[in-house]
VOGU-3710 file (C-alpha; in Angstrom, 3 decimals, decimal comma):
1> xxxxxxxxxx> -11,903/-32,067/42,202  -9,620/-29,015/42,096  -10,650/-25,662/40,638  -8,234/-26,159/37,718  -9,747/-29,559/36,966  -13,240/-28,115/37,206  -12,274/-25,232/34,880  -10,674/-27,579/32,387  -13,774/-29,771/32,281  -15,988/-26,714/31,868
11> xxxxxxxxxx> -13,871/-25,459/28,982  -13,796/-28,896/27,328  -17,582/-29,156/27,536  -18,109/-25,635/26,233  -15,703/-26,214/23,340  -17,730/-29,316/22,340  -20,907/-27,239/22,443  -19,365/-24,528/20,237  -17,938/-27,057/17,768  -21,313/-28,800/17,551
21> xxxxxxxxxx> -22,996/-25,477/16,717  -20,341/-24,693/14,084  -20,778/-28,141/12,534  -24,552/-27,699/12,422  -24,288/-24,279/10,768  -21,680/-25,604/8,368  -23,957/-28,409/7,197  -26,884/-26,015/6,716  -24,702/-23,574/4,808  -23,267/-26,302/2,552
31> xxxxxxxxxx> -26,793/-27,496/1,705  -27,800/-23,914/0,958  -24,681/-23,499/-1,194  -25,545/-26,566/-3,263  -29,061/-25,238/-3,864  -27,628/-21,834/-4,771  -25,195/-23,415/-7,230  -28,013/-25,304/-8,925  -30,163/-22,165/-9,167  -27,305/-20,078/-10,542
41> xxxxxxxxxx> -26,414/-22,704/-13,153  -30,067/-22,923/-14,277  -30,410/-19,123/-14,481  -27,152/-18,792/-16,409  -28,256/-21,440/-18,918  -31,657/-19,798/-19,427  -30,099/-16,385/-19,996  -27,463/-17,768/-22,345  -29,825/-19,952/-24,377  -33,024/-17,925/-24,509
51> xxxxxxxxxx> -32,439/-14,436/-23,143  -31,254/-12,476/-26,217  -33,696/-14,273/-28,561  -36,744/-13,247/-26,526  -36,130/-9,513/-26,796  -38,631/-7,974/-29,217  -39,634/-4,822/-27,350  -38,534/-2,354/-24,707  -40,495/-4,355/-22,080  -38,647/-7,519/-23,102
61> xxxxxxxxxx> -35,298/-5,710/-22,750  -36,348/-4,433/-19,322  -37,329/-7,931/-18,252  -33,973/-9,295/-19,470  -32,137/-6,573/-17,531  -34,052/-7,577/-14,379  -33,096/-11,223/-14,926  -29,430/-10,249/-15,291  -29,629/-8,244/-12,039  -31,263/-11,159/-10,248
71> xxxxxxxxxx> -28,506/-13,474/-11,487  -25,859/-11,038/-10,276  -27,531/-10,967/-6,850  -27,589/-14,761/-6,773  -23,883/-14,867/-7,647  -23,077/-12,371/-4,866  -25,050/-14,576/-2,434  -23,109/-17,588/-3,717  -19,812/-15,801/-3,119  -20,910/-14,795/0,382
81> xxxxxxxxxx> -21,883/-18,386/1,104  -18,435/-19,589/-0,012  -16,823/-17,069/2,361  -19,055/-18,071/5,276  -18,252/-21,757/4,750  -14,518/-20,984/4,665  -14,911/-18,971/7,887  -16,843/-21,764/9,641  -14,270/-24,348/8,538  -11,511/-22,239/10,069
91> xxxxxxxxxx> -13,531/-21,883/13,273  -14,036/-25,654/13,376  -10,258/-25,966/13,808  -9,932/-23,156/16,371  -13,120/-21,257/17,251  -11,565/-18,868/19,771  -8,278/-17,966/21,394  -9,219/-15,826/24,397  -11,791/-15,126/27,072  -12,577/-12,348/29,480
101> xxxxxxxxxx> -15,228/-12,330/32,198  -16,489/-8,750/32,395  -18,681/-7,393/35,186  -20,273/-4,192/33,927  -20,878/-1,493/36,518  -24,430/-1,680/37,816  -24,869/-5,396/37,053  -24,577/-8,474/39,291  -23,508/-11,186/36,865  -20,316/-11,145/34,789
111> xxxxxxxxxx> -20,500/-11,911/31,083  -18,289/-14,602/29,622  -16,811/-13,199/26,407  -15,045/-15,730/24,195  -12,975/-14,087/21,451  -12,211/-15,520/18,002  -11,610/-14,431/14,415  -15,351/-14,229/13,791  -18,592/-14,097/15,736  -20,767/-17,164/16,269
121> xxxxxxxxxx> -24,403/-17,027/17,354  -26,331/-19,943/18,829  -29,113/-20,168/16,208  -31,562/-21,732/18,664  -31,089/-19,483/21,707  -29,715/-16,386/20,019  -26,701/-16,182/22,345  -23,275/-15,027/21,199  -21,029/-18,035/21,654  -17,975/-16,301/20,169
131> xxxxxxxxxx> -17,314/-12,579/19,725  -15,446/-11,220/16,718  -12,090/-9,881/17,937  -12,956/-6,530/16,326  -16,114/-6,035/18,421  -15,743/-3,012/20,762  -16,059/-5,123/23,917  -13,124/-7,326/22,809  -10,726/-4,379/22,863  -10,466/-4,919/26,648
141> xxxxxxxxxx> -8,794/-8,304/26,050  -5,863/-6,487/24,440  -5,814/-3,310/26,535  -6,373/-4,282/30,180  -5,137/-6,747/32,796  -7,457/-7,986/35,556  -9,294/-5,217/37,357  -10,921/-1,998/36,217  -11,525/-1,769/32,475  -13,696/0,000/29,936
151> xxxxxxxxxx> -14,517/0,071/26,247  -16,014/2,544/23,797  -19,122/1,684/21,791  -22,010/3,509/20,141  -23,746/3,837/23,514  -20,674/5,572/24,956  -18,016/4,391/27,415  -18,920/1,158/29,238  -16,971/0,597/32,472  -16,593/-2,342/34,810
161> xxxxxxxxxx> -14,110/-4,981/35,929  -12,337/-7,863/34,236  -12,623/-10,758/36,677  -10,915/-13,381/34,537  -8,631/-13,293/31,529  -7,758/-16,552/29,838  -5,907/-17,635/26,701  -6,268/-20,893/24,784  -4,416/-22,948/22,300  -6,947/-24,939/20,250
171> xxxxxxxxxx> -5,783/-27,029/17,285  -7,962/-29,236/15,093  -10,839/-28,751/17,511  -8,787/-29,956/20,489  -7,992/-27,852/23,565  -4,203/-28,178/23,814  -3,844/-25,921/26,841  -5,257/-22,854/28,563  -3,920/-20,468/31,158  -4,799/-17,333/33,054
181> xxxxxxxxxx> -3,012/-14,374/31,471  -2,016/-10,808/32,156  -1,068/-8,012/29,742  2,664/-8,682/30,211  4,852/-8,646/27,134  6,293/-12,099/27,898  2,952/-13,863/27,873  3,346/-17,578/27,169  1,368/-17,515/23,924  3,300/-14,532/22,583
191> xxxxxxxxxx> 6,632/-16,182/23,410  5,506/-19,410/21,766  4,364/-17,619/18,617  7,610/-15,691/18,332  9,768/-18,786/18,811  8,085/-20,686/15,969  9,663/-21,187/12,587  8,452/-18,854/9,860  6,753/-20,151/6,734  6,401/-18,544/3,331
201> xxxxxxxxxx> 3,620/-16,079/4,206  2,891/-13,487/6,860  0,491/-14,726/9,542  -2,265/-13,059/11,518  -1,280/-11,778/14,975  -4,870/-11,612/16,222  -4,236/-13,798/19,279  -1,127/-11,878/20,351  -1,931/-8,237/19,561  -0,331/-6,007/22,167
211> xxxxxxxxxx> -1,928/-2,953/23,744  0,036/-0,374/21,733  -0,708/-2,253/18,508  -4,401/-2,469/19,380  -4,618/1,319/19,803  -3,341/1,763/16,252  -5,646/-0,914/14,804  -8,779/0,607/16,376  -7,943/4,299/16,078  -11,024/6,189/14,856
221> xxxxxxxxxx> -9,861/9,702/15,701  -7,560/10,474/12,785  -8,229/10,564/9,043  -4,491/10,281/8,523  -2,599/8,061/10,949  1,202/7,912/10,911  2,842/4,920/12,581  6,560/5,050/13,362  7,887/1,705/14,530  11,168/-0,160/14,669
231> xxxxxxxxxx> 11,960/-3,239/12,604  9,880/-6,100/13,972  7,277/-3,921/15,703  4,540/-5,440/13,533  3,735/-2,413/11,362  2,550/-4,320/8,295  0,563/-6,816/10,374  -1,056/-3,917/12,209  -1,960/-2,242/8,905  -3,659/-5,409/7,620
241> xxxxxxxxxx> -5,514/-5,942/10,907  -6,546/-2,281/10,737  -7,954/-2,965/7,252  -9,886/-5,910/8,715  -11,155/-3,602/11,472  -12,425/-1,111/8,872  -14,209/-3,909/6,993  -15,940/-4,930/10,241  -16,696/-1,452/11,589  -17,982/-0,037/8,305
251> xxxxxxxxxx> -19,601/-3,226/7,011  -22,009/-2,351/4,222  -20,238/0,932/3,507  -16,798/-0,360/2,662  -15,537/-3,564/1,018  -12,102/-4,974/0,266  -12,300/-3,210/-3,118  -12,373/0,159/-1,316  -9,013/-0,360/0,428  -5,643/-0,128/-1,298
261> xxxxxxxxxx> -2,157/-0,824/0,016  0,956/0,612/-1,604  3,560/-2,088/-1,008  7,356/-1,835/-1,371  7,607/-4,381/-4,205  5,616/-6,947/-6,185  6,462/-10,046/-4,122  5,148/-8,312/-1,019  1,572/-8,715/-2,298  1,971/-12,496/-2,231
271> xxxxxxxxxx> 3,841/-12,434/1,090  0,931/-10,737/2,898  -1,835/-12,555/0,990  -2,731/-14,985/3,811  -3,449/-12,474/6,569  -6,892/-11,146/5,642  -8,270/-14,525/4,468  -7,177/-15,985/7,826  -9,258/-13,247/9,437  -12,243/-14,200/7,286
281> xxxxxxxxxx> -11,941/-11,241/4,891  -11,169/-10,885/1,201  -7,767/-9,570/0,238  -7,573/-5,835/-0,370  -6,112/-4,227/-3,484  -2,318/-4,173/-3,469  0,172/-2,532/-5,828  3,276/-0,360/-5,830  3,229/3,420/-6,233  5,091/3,093/-9,549
291> xxxxxxxxxx> 2,747/0,432/-10,961  -0,333/2,445/-9,988  0,802/5,844/-11,237  2,543/4,768/-14,460  -0,962/4,203/-15,905  -1,726/7,904/-15,433  0,991/8,990/-17,869  1,121/8,444/-21,670  1,671/4,805/-22,649  4,746/5,587/-24,731
301> xxxxxxxxxx> 6,702/6,675/-21,656  8,922/4,064/-20,012  8,933/4,548/-16,222  11,903/3,390/-14,162  10,996/1,239/-11,147  12,088/2,316/-7,652  14,014/-0,908/-7,063  15,705/-0,661/-10,470  16,850/2,807/-9,448  18,266/1,372/-6,213
311> xxxxxxxxxx> 20,125/-1,308/-8,150  21,606/1,413/-10,355  22,735/3,457/-7,340  24,300/0,475/-5,569  26,258/-0,523/-8,702  26,971/2,965/-10,058  29,972/3,778/-12,230  32,039/6,940/-11,773  30,880/8,437/-15,074  27,256/8,289/-13,848
321> xxxxxxxxxx> 27,959/10,194/-10,634  25,914/13,171/-11,870  22,785/11,039/-11,521  23,353/10,643/-7,789  23,118/14,426/-7,525  20,130/14,401/-9,869  18,222/11,866/-7,742  19,009/13,684/-4,524  18,148/17,118/-5,927  14,801/16,066/-7,382
331> xxxxxxxxxx> 13,657/14,730/-4,003  14,555/17,906/-2,078  12,227/20,698/-0,909  14,248/23,043/-3,165  13,224/21,218/-6,343  9,646/20,950/-5,080  9,705/24,746/-4,797  11,012/25,082/-8,370  8,116/22,948/-9,645  5,596/24,961/-7,625
341> xxxxxxxxxx> 7,073/28,245/-8,918  6,828/26,984/-12,496  3,220/25,856/-12,070  2,330/29,240/-10,605  4,174/31,015/-13,414  2,326/29,061/-16,132  -1,015/29,436/-14,410  -0,679/33,179/-13,845  0,629/33,626/-17,358  -2,615/32,162/-18,660
351> xxxxxxxxxx> -3,099/32,656/-22,385  -2,438/35,772/-24,471  -6,161/36,224/-25,094  -7,449/38,402/-27,926  -11,041/39,449/-28,584  -13,240/36,562/-29,700  -15,003/37,901/-32,802  -17,598/36,361/-35,093  -18,328/38,390/-38,220  -16,958/41,462/-36,426
361> xxxxxxxxxx> -19,341/40,899/-33,489  -17,563/40,742/-30,128  -18,535/37,445/-28,467  -16,021/37,796/-25,588  -13,525/40,607/-25,212  -9,964/39,844/-24,179  -10,713/41,593/-20,856  -13,720/39,333/-20,267  -11,674/36,260/-21,157  -8,937/37,315/-18,756
371> xxxxxxxxxx> -11,498/37,896/-16,001  -12,977/34,426/-16,533  -9,469/32,921/-16,327  -8,221/34,882/-13,323  -11,403/35,128/-11,242  -14,410/33,038/-12,266  -12,470/29,785/-12,711  -9,405/30,526/-10,562  -10,093/27,467/-8,363  -9,336/25,121/-11,270
381> xxxxxxxxxx> -6,031/23,894/-12,778  -4,838/25,739/-15,859  -6,233/23,352/-18,484  -9,596/22,934/-16,752  -9,945/26,719/-16,502  -9,437/26,959/-20,234  -11,887/24,130/-20,913  -14,524/25,962/-18,883  -13,838/29,155/-20,839  -14,174/27,133/-24,040
391> xxxxxxxxxx> -17,597/25,899/-22,928  -18,600/29,442/-22,076  -17,465/30,679/-25,501  -19,338/27,920/-27,353  -22,463/28,710/-25,308  -22,298/32,410/-26,221  -21,521/31,593/-29,854  -24,547/29,308/-30,283  -27,289/32,016/-30,748  -25,107/33,820/-33,314
401> xxxxxxxxxx> -24,674/30,564/-35,231  -28,449/29,952/-35,192  -29,037/33,486/-36,411  -26,651/32,947/-39,328  -28,346/29,654/-40,150  -31,699/31,445/-40,484  -30,012/34,060/-42,657  -28,706/31,414/-45,104  -31,982/29,497/-45,139  -33,684/32,651/-46,388
411> xxxxxxxxxx> -30,807/33,529/-48,718  -30,763/30,130/-50,430  -34,574/29,703/-50,478  -34,816/31,366/-53,928  -31,968/29,367/-55,439  -33,578/27,133/-58,106  -30,554/24,820/-58,198  -31,519/23,528/-54,734  -33,922/20,651/-55,369  -35,413/20,049/-51,898
421> xxxxxxxxxx> -35,519/21,247/-48,275  -32,937/18,712/-47,167  -30,367/20,166/-49,561  -31,337/23,686/-48,485  -30,582/22,915/-44,835  -27,345/21,130/-45,700  -26,004/24,061/-47,797  -27,034/26,529/-45,085  -25,259/24,524/-42,342  -22,128/24,249/-44,524
431> xxxxxxxxxx> -22,058/28,013/-45,058  -22,350/28,641/-41,303  -19,670/26,018/-40,586  -17,216/27,766/-42,926  -17,857/31,099/-41,208  -17,429/29,527/-37,750  -14,173/27,727/-38,634  -11,777/30,601/-37,755  -13,485/31,404/-34,436  -13,692/27,720/-33,441
441> xxxxxxxxxx> -10,002/27,326/-34,234  -9,283/30,310/-31,971  -11,291/28,695/-29,151  -9,543/25,323/-29,607  -6,122/26,994/-29,527  -6,645/27,931/-25,860  -6,135/24,306/-24,732  -3,631/23,375/-27,426  -0,617/22,606/-25,240  1,192/19,485/-24,034
451> xxxxxxxxxx> 2,059/19,121/-20,336  5,035/16,876/-21,064  6,449/19,479/-23,455  5,887/22,186/-20,835  7,776/20,051/-18,302  10,616/19,666/-20,802  10,649/23,448/-21,352  11,589/23,964/-17,720  14,856/22,072/-18,274  15,624/23,090/-21,848
461> xxxxxxxxxx> 15,229/26,847/-21,241  18,167/27,859/-19,053  16,872/31,361/-18,288  13,453/29,999/-17,392  14,892/27,380/-15,034  17,091/29,831/-13,173  14,195/32,241/-12,884  12,013/29,513/-11,342  14,872/28,389/-9,061  15,554/31,857/-7,683
471> xxxxxxxxxx> 16,010/31,730/-3,907  16,586/27,947/-3,818  19,769/25,898/-3,479  21,086/24,349/-6,696  23,662/21,578/-7,115  26,909/22,643/-8,773  26,231/20,425/-11,803  22,652/21,624/-12,377  23,296/22,280/-16,084  24,395/18,662/-16,551
481> xxxxxxxxxx> 21,276/17,545/-14,670  19,098/19,705/-16,936  20,628/18,420/-20,156  20,447/14,753/-19,109  16,817/15,188/-18,017  15,910/16,528/-21,460  17,863/13,748/-23,178  15,990/11,068/-21,192  12,559/12,651/-21,649  13,126/13,061/-25,394
491> xxxxxxxxxx> 13,738/9,328/-25,701  10,582/8,620/-23,658  12,359/7,451/-20,499  11,264/8,792/-17,093  13,684/8,174/-14,240  12,093/7,260/-10,908  13,226/10,641/-9,547  11,166/12,405/-12,253  7,988/10,336/-11,846  6,469/12,194/-8,877
501> xxxxxxxxxx> 7,524/15,694/-10,071  6,081/15,000/-13,539  2,841/13,586/-12,081  2,493/16,540/-9,710  3,174/19,034/-12,501  0,811/17,243/-14,894  -1,966/17,106/-12,314  -1,636/20,752/-11,312  -1,734/21,867/-14,964  -4,382/19,508/-16,350
511> xxxxxxxxxx> -6,156/18,276/-13,221  -5,583/15,098/-11,224  -7,714/12,022/-11,880  -9,717/11,149/-8,774  -10,374/7,728/-7,251  -13,354/8,339/-4,959  -14,118/4,608/-4,606  -10,913/4,141/-2,611  -11,918/4,900/0,960  -8,746/3,888/2,797
521> xxxxxxxxxx> -5,131/3,837/1,663  -2,289/2,052/3,445  1,255/3,179/2,660  3,896/0,729/3,864  7,610/1,560/4,127  6,627/5,236/4,295  10,220/6,378/4,828  11,039/5,543/1,193  8,494/8,005/-0,264  9,401/11,548/-1,252
531> xxxxxxxxxx> 7,541/14,717/-0,327  6,246/15,048/-3,893  4,966/11,472/-3,882  2,863/12,320/-0,835  1,585/15,453/-2,584  0,517/13,308/-5,555  -1,129/10,706/-3,288  -3,085/13,403/-1,458  -4,436/14,740/-4,768  -5,333/11,314/-6,196
541> xxxxxxxxxx> -7,291/10,134/-3,150  -9,137/13,154/-1,748  -11,915/11,080/-0,139  -9,634/8,505/1,510  -8,367/8,088/5,030  -4,741/6,964/5,359  -2,596/4,664/7,464  1,051/5,503/6,785  3,654/3,216/8,361  7,416/3,322/8,380
551> xxxxxxxxxx> 10,727/3,429/10,192  13,270/6,162/9,497  16,032/3,735/10,511  15,061/1,568/7,528  15,302/4,353/4,942  17,201/2,154/2,489  17,622/4,706/-0,310  21,214/5,941/0,012  20,829/9,308/-1,781  17,166/10,286/-1,621
561> xxxxxxxxxx> 16,387/13,365/0,496  15,173/12,063/3,845  11,879/13,449/5,115  10,739/13,123/8,706  7,242/12,137/9,745  6,748/15,707/10,917  7,539/16,953/7,377  5,127/14,505/5,809  2,374/15,406/8,283  2,402/18,914/6,804
571> xxxxxxxxxx> 1,120/17,509/3,486  -2,002/16,242/5,261  -2,323/19,101/7,748  -5,942/19,804/6,743  -6,930/16,275/7,776  -5,487/16,741/11,289  -3,096/13,776/11,178  -2,009/11,797/14,223  1,273/10,048/14,976  1,700/6,805/16,909
581> xxxxxxxxxx> 5,081/5,463/17,940  5,451/1,711/18,426  8,119/1,300/21,064  8,510/-2,509/21,126  10,079/-4,900/18,635  8,992/-8,545/18,641  10,799/-10,140/15,698  14,328/-11,122/16,631  15,953/-12,912/19,535  17,608/-10,761/22,198
591> xxxxxxxxxx> 21,058/-11,486/20,763  20,144/-10,449/17,226  18,263/-7,419/18,561  21,284/-6,303/20,614  23,508/-6,599/17,530  21,191/-4,681/15,188  20,372/-2,043/17,799  24,099/-1,321/18,160  24,272/-0,635/14,413  21,943/2,352/14,943
601> xxxxxxxxxx> 24,248/3,918/17,534  21,678/6,269/19,086  18,510/4,156/19,260  17,469/4,399/22,902  13,713/4,469/22,338  13,004/0,927/21,160  12,380/-1,946/23,575  13,160/-5,465/22,448  11,422/-8,589/23,680  13,577/-10,766/25,894
611> xxxxxxxxxx> 13,606/-13,954/23,807  16,940/-15,787/24,236  18,806/-17,194/21,268  22,258/-17,474/19,717  24,623/-14,575/19,018  25,092/-13,575/15,367  27,965/-15,533/13,844  30,481/-13,771/11,610  32,568/-16,017/9,372  35,703/-15,013/7,513
621> xxxxxxxxxx> 36,797/-16,982/4,457  40,272/-17,003/3,011  39,096/-15,799/-0,386  35,785/-14,760/-1,958  35,546/-17,934/-4,063  34,975/-19,940/-0,865  31,856/-17,963/0,168  29,363/-20,162/-1,748  30,696/-23,342/-0,102  30,666/-21,807/3,392
631> xxxxxxxxxx> 27,126/-20,522/2,910  25,943/-23,896/1,541  27,332/-25,762/4,559  25,433/-23,469/6,916  22,212/-23,855/4,922  22,457/-27,652/5,236  22,922/-27,368/9,016  19,917/-25,056/9,335  17,745/-27,448/7,330  18,704/-30,280/9,684
641> xxxxxxxxxx> 17,491/-28,114/12,578  14,096/-27,843/10,897  14,306/-24,251/9,719  12,009/-23,784/6,749  12,618/-20,148/5,820  16,216/-19,207/5,004  17,367/-16,129/3,111  20,761/-15,427/1,626  20,826/-11,638/1,297  23,291/-10,034/-1,106
651> xxxxxxxxxx> 23,609/-6,305/-1,531  22,508/-6,068/-5,172  20,608/-8,056/-7,756  23,814/-8,347/-9,771  25,536/-10,045/-6,813  22,502/-12,292/-6,306  22,556/-13,511/-9,900  26,266/-14,269/-9,762  25,988/-16,062/-6,407  22,909/-17,987/-7,557
661> xxxxxxxxxx> 24,874/-19,457/-10,490  27,342/-20,831/-7,915  24,856/-21,950/-5,247  22,283/-23,676/-7,461  24,688/-26,583/-8,047  25,348/-26,937/-4,310  21,869/-26,638/-2,768  18,234/-26,156/-3,703  17,715/-22,398/-3,793  15,431/-19,892/-5,529
671> xxxxxxxxxx> 16,516/-16,514/-6,888  14,172/-13,585/-6,117  14,273/-10,598/-8,491  12,324/-7,376/-8,838  10,108/-8,982/-11,495  8,942/-11,831/-9,237  5,378/-11,709/-7,952  5,273/-14,971/-5,983  7,041/-15,515/-2,672  7,765/-19,114/-1,666
681> xxxxxxxxxx> 9,129/-20,952/1,331  12,488/-22,717/1,530  15,884/-21,234/0,735  16,015/-18,055/-1,305  18,608/-15,553/-2,431  17,360/-11,976/-2,520  18,791/-8,438/-2,948  18,965/-6,352/0,221  16,432/-3,772/-0,962  13,800/-6,412/-1,824
691> xxxxxxxxxx> 14,110/-8,063/1,596  12,568/-5,145/3,502  9,257/-5,990/5,108  10,015/-9,735/4,993  11,266/-12,002/7,765  13,024/-15,369/7,840  14,045/-18,022/10,352  17,661/-17,444/9,378  19,443/-14,753/7,398  22,864/-15,174/5,804
701> xxxxxxxxxx> 24,472/-11,888/4,735  26,677/-12,375/1,698  30,097/-10,693/1,753  29,744/-8,204/4,589  33,206/-6,877/3,790  34,603/-3,375/3,695  34,377/-3,084/-0,071  30,693/-4,024/-0,078  29,437/-2,151/2,998  31,381/0,939/3,990
711> xxxxxxxxxx> 29,515/4,057/2,790  27,752/5,808/5,652  24,607/6,387/3,604  24,253/2,612/3,060  24,340/1,693/6,745  20,541/1,662/7,045  20,368/-0,756/4,117  22,772/-3,074/5,983  20,736/-2,674/9,200  17,504/-3,484/7,356
721> xxxxxxxxxx> 19,019/-6,667/5,881  20,209/-7,857/9,298  16,862/-7,180/10,981  15,089/-9,690/8,701  16,301/-12,533/10,956  13,943/-14,153/13,464  16,231/-16,740/15,078  19,662/-16,821/13,431  21,903/-14,250/11,790  25,093/-15,123/9,911
731> xxxxxxxxxx> 27,496/-12,736/8,198  30,148/-13,906/5,728  33,069/-11,923/4,388  36,449/-12,090/2,720  39,385/-9,712/3,199  38,314/-6,896/5,618  35,097/-6,873/7,634  32,707/-3,951/7,121  33,374/-0,972/9,426  29,664/-1,146/10,320
741> xxxxxxxxxx> 30,565/-4,293/12,274  34,111/-3,580/13,411  32,847/-0,495/15,228  30,611/-2,686/17,426  31,408/-4,321/20,745  32,908/-7,771/19,851  30,846/-9,268/22,699  27,748/-8,821/20,555  28,732/-11,557/18,080  30,848/-14,661/17,633
751> xxxxxx> 33,635/-14,735/15,080  35,177/-17,700/13,266  37,360/-18,604/10,295  36,040/-20,955/7,662  38,324/-23,913/7,104  37,613/-25,611/3,792
//
């Protein structure tokens, strides 16, 4: 019997042992679940039927409260049991994917460490049959080849040697194959995973995490971690696996409800919804920056969505050109400085205090009020300073009010028209109230201002604006920008470019709401956020750590001021941020990667995995009306090849809607818009700006002609659309091909004419 045969038999036998243990635990847990369900149903019925009727005293109410708490605890246990069963059922299909044999320094016997999505303990012997991939010791599987290795744990750094490193493919409880592996990028399992067809949702990468990705996932040294990575480097997957790592590492301190991800659009939430459940965790909170922050402003305001703004820019008319300048200007450091100057001006200006008098007695002099504003409460925003001064004034006014009440009680005591003591007290309080009215009105006037109106004042008052903008660069049409801003705000409409400035201004004047329960925030597509958005985020989540991921080459906004990661790091300087660069891209075939890399011109830093495929195919049609037919023919061919995820990407939503009306009669296809929240498999048509972060087996770019794609500031949008392709990339055009493509080496793609 050869060593390989012996090893295979050993692994088969061990797998049976592990599956038997999982099956045993699963049966026990299902029985426990059934008992729990019965108990919960009984408790619910008792509380519903009898609980409220048995409350006659405080002790009864206390007892009922205890019963409610007990029921809540039972329901939490029930939920946990459901999760454990789901985890065990997943493990029954594939309990582990890797193994290392580690000989710790100072020991004689190596430890066999089998690695899966969750840990499994032999209930009888207490041995760990499977280690959770997030356990400190498992980091060596991702970070080291055979030989010397180490890992960090609570006891410190543990060193030793990896004597064996093995990977498995286990499906439906069957060992399909196994092989000895190294840390090389072209590992068999990684190549197999990358060559598979995509389905409708993002998948876990736990069995193929690479060393550089693992360092990001497990980083514990930075409260704010920036991750710069090329298209296809796995940024979003890494962020979700990092969330899973937090849930494991800080179990008991942090739950899925304490982690929030700001996603690029609404469908993205559904697209990533499988990853954490596959890892045995609940999904974390997910929303967009606009959807989260719009709730912080008055309900009557209509907030423009980021993607609606992009649609406007990409379909802009000449008469709206001023808004391009408006959007750019309001995302620049110059406008940020104007806002800061205005906040400082309003805060320093304070209030024109006058002496606070009550019946000619000085409660607080104007000098004392000014001192409270400028010194005692200087650490607070303007409105909160004034609220504190109000509280101080009411506190000092109280003894004077009591004194006056005693005065009136004595004064009215001899009045025979007052029939009883109750009426005496009421008339006395009324007299004091009338005397206090003017002074209370003076106190209330200190906080009688509207932040939205103050924001409007900045734009409506020309002299004020220019005073605040002194020393900054202004666009030539600034007066048009000011007047249009006022016009929009007066009708209750807030452009996306005004959302962050208004929120920042509002928060600095009135105080930011805080969300201390959010312990970790993930910001995806970080390159599309403005400096002021980051300032707002920092203020809203003071207790949170951050993972901020992006790629400057995928900055799809054509006119927004472009920050660098170094600029953004300055916002979080007090938290000592760190920056990781992911240098490898895993998504596309070598041919697609070569094509898209050439679009960037100067990208020499990114490595692309050497996965062979077919060159991008560029097809010219005689006239635009033939594009739907040409695209349909290609879709049918791709379906025959077994491709399940195909995206037709048009530049704008307007183009998508028009093309959809033509394609829906030719092939089964779904239109994706900014309002969609569900992402499905099959053939879709989607605007370029909604496609970011997604990936597909095949991508078909609609009308990549000169008219559609020629502006330099839209090249990154074109690049982002092309980099969505895993295996096939097709570009269709009529008339003249986009200069983005004609400037490339023709050897990078194939070219054909469509013959009807």
